[in-house]
N, C-alpha and C positions, 0 to 999 in steps of 0.2 A: 520287688522284693521277685528276689533270684536264686530260679531251682535249678539243677547240673542233672547233666542226662549221665547215663549210664557211661561212656567215653569221658567224663569229665565237661560235655559243654555245656559253660553258662545260658541260661535264657532268663533273660530280666522280662519280668513280664510289668506288663501298664497296673495301673491300682484299681483301676474300675474294671467289671467284669463285662462283657459285651451280651451275657446270657446268662441264664441260672436257668437249675431247674431242680429236679428232687435227690439225684445224684451228684452232680455238682456240678463247678461255676468256668467258665470259655473266656478263656482271658489276651487280648491283644498283645506277642511277642515283639520286645520291640526292637529295630533294625531288620525284625525277620515280615515283611508285608506276604499277604497269603497262609503262614503259617497264624497255629493258636494256640494254646496249650490250657486243659481239661484239668484243673485241681478237681480230687473229690471230696466233700464234706466232711468225712469223717479216717481212722484211718483204712488201708486198701489192706484185704487180709491178705496172707502171705499168697494162697493160691492164684488169685487177680494177679499178683502187680509178679507172679513168675508169668501165669499166664501174656501179660505185657510185655515182657521182656523178650517171652518165645517169637511173641508177632513179631517182633521186628529185626527178630535174623528168621523169620521164616521167610519174611516177602519183601520189601523195599516199598517203600510207599510209594514212590514214583512210578513202579510199577504197577502196584494195585490202584489204577487211577481214578479208578469211579467209588473204591471207598471210603470213608475217612478212619483210613488204614495209621496206627500208632506209626511215625519216623523214629520217634525215641521214646524214654521212658523219665518222667521229671521226677528226683530226689533231693529231696532238705537233705540241711547240713550236718544231717545224721545216718544219713546212706540211706533212705524210707524211701520207696516208690509211695509217691500220692499223686502221682497224674501221670498224663500223659503228651506228648505237644504230633498233633498232627493237622493234615489241610483247614483251610477256614472255607467254607462253604457260604457262600451271602450270594443273596436274590434268586435262591431255587423254594420249588410251592412243591408243598409237600404232597404225596398220594392221595391221601383223604381229602384234600380239597380241591382236587382236579378227577375225580370219578365222577362225581354228580355234576357237572358244569357242561354248560349248553354250546352250542353248536357255533353260538357266535365266541364265545371262549377256547372251545378247544377244537376242532373240527375230527372231524375222526379218522381225515389221510391224519390229520398229529398222533391222536391216538395209537394204531396201528404202527405207524415211529416209533413211540414212546415204549411199545411191546416188545418191540422190539431189541430196541436199547438198554430194556430191564432184560431179557435175558443177557444180556452183553455180560451186566451185572454179576448176575448168580454163573452162568456158566466161571466167569474170572475164578472166585469161588473155591466149585467144583475143580475147575484145571488143576488146581491147585491140592487136590485129595480131601478139601475137605467141606466144611458144610456151614449154612448159614445158622437156621435151627427156627429161630423164632421170626420165621416171613409173615407180615402182616402191613398193611399199610399207610405207616404209623411210623416205617423205618426207610422208607424209601421217598424221593423229591427227587425234582423236573429242573432244569433248567430251561426255561419257557423261550431260549433267544436261541439256542441252537437242539432240545432234544434228549440232552444228554442227561441220564437216570443218575444217581448217586446213592448209595447206601450208608444212613447211618446208622449209630452204635454197634460200631465191629468189638469193641471191646466183649459185647455179651454172644459171637460167633460160638457156636458147636466145633471145636477144636481139636486135632488126636497131633501127639508127639511123632514126629517121625522117627525117633531115633528109639524111644522104649515103647511107644504103645497108649503111653498117659493123655488122658483126656483130659481139656479146661471145654466140661460142661456149660451148652443156655442154657440156664435155672429159670426160663419162662417161656411162659406158651399163651397163643392171643387169641381168646373163643372165635370160629369160622374158619381160620384159617390152617386147624392143625389135623394132620393125616389122620382119618379114623382108624387105622395100625395104630397109632399114639395113643389114640382112649383108647384102644384093647388094651395094649400093653399097659396103661397106668392101670385102669381098674378099679377103679377110686385112689388111688397114693398120687402120689407127689413126687414132682421129678427128684428128688432128691433121694427117693425110695427106691428108683429102679437102679439096672445098671445105667451109664452115659452111653455103655454100648450099643445099648433097647431102646435109647430113647428117635434120639433128631438120628436122622442119616439123608443123606441127597435126594432119595428116595422120599424121604416126608418133605425137603424144601421143590422137587415136582408140584405138589402136591400145593402147597401155598403157591408157586409161581403161576400154575393153574388157577387159582382162582382172580388171582391180580389179574393175568390177561385177561379172563372171563370180563369179572369189572371192566375194565378197559372198554373192552370192545361191543359193553351191553350197556352203558351207558350209567354202571356205578351200584348196578346189580348183582345179588348176591345169585349162585347156582343153585342152594338151598332153602329159599326163602320160594314164598307162595303167600298165596291166598287161597283161601279154602270154598270148595263149590255146593251150592244151597245143599243143605241136611245132612251136610257129607263131614260136617267140623271136629268134631269131635274126634273123626275116626284116622282122619290125615292131615291134621292141624299138628306144625309140632314145630321146638324152636329150629336154625338153621342147624344148630351145633349137634341135635339130634336126629336132624335130618340126611345130616354130613355123617355120621356113626353107619344111618340103615340105608343107608344109598339111596334116598328121597328125592329125590330132583325134580318139579314140575320140568323145568325143560329137557329134559329128555325121558320125560313119560314115564319114570319111576315111582310115584308117587299120586295113586290114585286118588280122587278126589281134591289132589290141590290143583290149584293152577297161577299159572305167571303172575305177577302182580302187574297189575294195568298196566300200570304205563310206559312195561318196561317191553322195548325193541323182542321182538320173533327173536327164533335161534335161527328164521332160513334167511336172515340177514346174511348171514354168515357162510360160505363154502363149505362143501363136505367137507374136504381135506380138516378143517381148521373144526368144524363141528366133531368128527368120528375121534378127534386129538384132546377135543375139550373130556369127549365122552369117556375116553381112556383112562385120562387125565387123574377123574373128579370120581369114576365106576368101580373104575379092576387098578393093580396097584402097578399095572405094565404100563408106566408114564414115559408121555416121549419128555426126553432131556433139554437141556436150553437151546444147542444146536437143535435138533431138530425142530423147534418150535421155531427161534432165526430164521429159516431155511424156511417155514410155510409162511411165516410172517411176513417176512420180503417179498413173497412172491404173489400174498394177497395186495399189497404197499403198490406190488409196481401192476398191478391190474387194476387196481381202482381207476370208475370212474365218477367223470363229473357231471354233477346235477345242471341242467339245460336254464331249470326257473331258478335255480340259485347256487351262486359258485361258490357258496361253502360246503353246501353240503357236497361228499363223497360218499359210494359205495361197491357193492363190489360188481364185476363183472359178471356173474352169473345171476344177478338179477334184470330185469326188461324197466325197474321202473322206479325211483329214489323210493327210500322206504322211509325216510326222514320228509317231506312232504306231504306224503300219504296221511304220516303219527302225528303233522300239524295239524294238518283237514279233520281227522277223528277228534281230534282233543275240542278243534273252535266248535263242532257238532255236537257232541258232551257235553259242553259250556251253554249250548244253544238249545239243548232241551232242557224242556219243562221239568222240574223235578218232580217222582209218583211224590205222591199223598204222604206222610207216614204216619203209623199208628200210634196213639198215645200210647205212654207203659203202664202199663199197670201196676197199684202200687202193692209194696210188696214189702212186707219187714226189713228196719233193719239189721244188717249183715257185717261184721266187728271185723275192717279191713275194706269193707265194700259199702259204700255208702248209698242206700237205693230213696230215690226223691218222693215225700208224700204226695196226695194229689195238689190241685195248685187252691190256695184259699180263696174263697169265692165270697159273694154277698158283702163287700164293706162299701160297695160302689150305693146301695138298698142303705147304708146306715149314715154316707151318707148327706141324702135325700128327706132321711128320716128325721134328722136333728138339723139338715135345713131347715126345712119345713116348722119344726118348732121354734126356730131363731128368728126367723122372717114374721111371723107371727104376731113377734114381737114388737117391729117394728110398727105398724100403725099408731102406736101407741108415742113413740118416739117422739112427735112434733108435739103432740098435747106436755107432752112432758118436760122436752124446753119452754115451750111457754110459760109454764108453769114456774119454771127457773128452778125445781127441789131439784135442786143437789143433789143429794143422796138417795132419790128417786132414782133421778138420770143415770148414778155409779151405777146402780143395782145392775141395773136396761145391761150395760156396758160389760159387768160381769155375766150377767147371763148368756149374750151372744159370744161373747170369752169363749165362756164354756161348752157353749155349743162348736163354738170355734175349733176347741183344743182336742176335746175329746175324738171325734171322727183320726185326729190327724194321731193321737199319740197312738190310736186301734192299730189303723194303718203301721205307723212307725213300728208296733208291738210285731205286725203278723210282717213286717220286710225282716225284721232281724231275726225271726223264727227261722224264713229261709233262708238267711245268709250264713247260721249259725248250723243249719244243715247240712248245708255248701262246702261249710269250710271242717266238714267232720275226718280225723285224722286218722289214715290208715295207721296200723301197727305193725308191729314185728318188723320180719324182714321186706315190708316196701320202707318206712320210713327209713332202713340201714341202707336198701340199694337209691331210693332218693341224694338221699345224705353224701354216699361216698360220690358223685359226679352232678347234683342239683343242674348246672349248670347243661346236660344234656340233653336233647332232644327224647319225650320218653312218649310214648301211647302206648292206647288200650285196646285190646284182645277179646273177646267173650267169645269161646268156642271154635278159634279161628277166624275170628269177621273183626274188622279195625272196627272199633265205634269210638274209640275217641284220640284224635291228636292233640300235641301237646298237651298233654297233659302234664299236671301239678299235684301236690301235696295238695288233698281237701275237697277233690274235683269228686264229685259226685256220678255217680251211674248207673242207666234206669237198665233193670234185670225185667224183659219183657214175659211175666208170666212166672207161673210156679216150673220149677224142673231141675237139674242140674247145672250145672253152670262152670266150666274150666277159663279162669280169672286170667292171663298175663300184664306184667307190664313189661313193655320192651322199650330200651335206648332203639334207633333208630338210627341210621347213619348211613350216608352216600348208597339209600333205597335200600339199602338192606335193614333188616331188623334181630335185636339178642334179644334173649328173653333175660333178663333179669329177677323178676321173684315174679311166684306162680301161687293161684290160693284156688284151691275146690271148693263151690256154695252149693247147698241145696237151698232152693226158696219153696217152704209148704205151698 
């Protein structure tokens, strides 16, 4: 199949796609190694077709080196825009996979270097007078051989024409990466309900950039997630979006009652200049631009020290000892500590959507003893029965013994099946919807801000320890961060 560019250039495509997504399919172009065609699944709206054409005029794809920028549009025989031609990026690793990598996969020096290159990618768009819009961990990837960072989904960028000021807006945003002022402007509305001039700006880009830099330097942890201190859960803990809107970060001391995640590095592993830049970017609107970030991060990269004991450990020169070695020693110590005994959960009545286990069924072992004793009382007569060769009486003894063995087995199976059914109680409403939307995600449950069940699945039961009011939240865990996708407030009398 062959399509044509805006100037009539022919692009013969291979028969089978190399990749497919929800929006379109990617095909190799015959005779053009390193270039691919993206064909949209359905008709391309007029505004998007106009946007793609404008992007080919706005910048040459060879100059915008680190973006999957449209080099040309694809048109069918009727002249309708059906896709675009762009550079093919192969062998790259998505940011979402990198953020939680350990030091054996990604050293801290490499993390800093990737952060420097990330600023270059964002800065390239800002220097054109444009902005990206939906900055998140799935829109960037890294070539692990070179450290170069690349950006995907450029056709969703938030662009404005230079000639007439018309916007080609970004129509989506990712929770946990959008600036708090954008949330305030939306005020419950969708992006389509506000003016494009009021949505994404270069300053909102800088917020998303700071989130990604924080996650790179802090081993994937999000700056607005944490764990509640004992006794302060209900007042302090909230999802990271709400914390972002309120400026509540445990790393910067703006979230009373909220502590940093247990496995997170301390913020003091970063030099003061980096900590201050992150504070300004995340808690104020006076955010550093990509050029300032590059200067700060390059200075950090040049000052890194190598650990004497572990050559893959790097740390800032302002520290006197390797923080990664200390963290590993602490982790080993925690694993060796004897776990404290956990109090048995109290019985509570079943709640809609949140299953509460009843007390364990006891006494089944006693039933076994009694019934086995009854069966054994018949054994002394067995030899006499056999000697008399009375088959009918012998058969009767076999039936009695079989019944004696079958009754406890049936009763135990009933008890176990009751427990199984209890543990399979299905949540309802928004919980089911949340699970069905992305069933393969890593889910966890939190009660009043404390993590109580990791790797949870539909039907898992949750013990609520005694009477009271509980805030139960279903969260998606990704790269050390948590996003609340469903919530219930329950009361146990």
